[in-house]
Structures are given as structure tokens and as C-alpha cells.
N, C-alpha and C positions, 0 to 999 in steps of 0.2 A: 504494500500500500504506500502510496506517495502522499505525504502530508503537505498541505498548502495552507496559506494564511487565512483562507476563508472557511476553515474547518470549525465546527462548533465545539464548545467546551461544556463539561458537566462537572458538578461538584457532588460527590457522594459523601453523605454525612452519617454518623452513628454506625460505623462498621464495627461489628464485634471484634474484640482483640484477637480471638482465635482465627477468624476469617481473614483479618488483616495479615496475620502471620503466615497463613497458608498462601495468601496472594504473594507476599514477599518471597517466600520460598519458591513458589512456582515461577516467578519472574527471574529469580536468580538461576534456577535450573534451566530455564529457556533462554538465558542470556538476554533478557529484555529489561527495560525499565518497568516499574510497576504500572505506569500509564499505558505503555504498549501492551503489557500483559492483559490489562483490563479490556482494552480494545479487541485484542485477539480472542479473549474469552467471550465477549459480547457478540462478536461476529460469528463465532462457532455456535453459540447458543441460538442466535436468531436464524442462522442458516438451517438448523435442525428443525425449526418450527414449520408447520404447514403455511403456505403463503396466504391463505385466507381461511376464514371460518367455514365449516360445512354448512350447507343449506339447512334451514330449520325444518323440523319434521312437520309434515302437514297433518293436522289433527282431523279426525273424522267429523268433528263438530267444533264450533267455536268455544273456547274456554272463557266464558263471560264471568263477571263478578258474581252474578247470581248463582251460576253453576258451581263456582268455587265455594261460595258460602254454604250451599246445600251439602256439598261434599264434606266440608269441615263439620257441619252440624251432624251429619250422619256418621261421623267418625272415620271417614276415608281420608286420612292424612298420610 
């Protein structure tokens, strides 16, 4: 990846000490700065996710507020 001046920045706060240490160790193992390690981990994590959400399931009937209230009243939770 080529870094340019127009790249965005992010500040991550309240990282647990154990996670920070694991990140530091991973960066050292991979010969990266902690920042470059975070970018690499985020890229890998996001690449593994599906590109979009699956389509919603089509219900056989509309789930209205009235239907949901009856279901709860009848104990179908």
C-alpha cells in the first residue's frame, strides 16, 4: 500500500492493556510499526467480510405491531 497525504486518520481510545501488548508484539514480529500493523489487520478483517448484507427473508405475512403484540400476549416469545 502506498501512503499519501490525503489519507484519513483515526484515533483508537481505551484499548485494553493486554490487547495493546498483543498488537505491539504482532507489529514487532511482522517488522511493522504499530500503525501499519493496525492497518494490515483492519484490511485483512474487512476483506474476510461479505461485501454486502444478505437479502432479508420474505415473510409469509407482514409482521405488524398488532401481530407482534398478540404473539407476546400468547407467550410466543
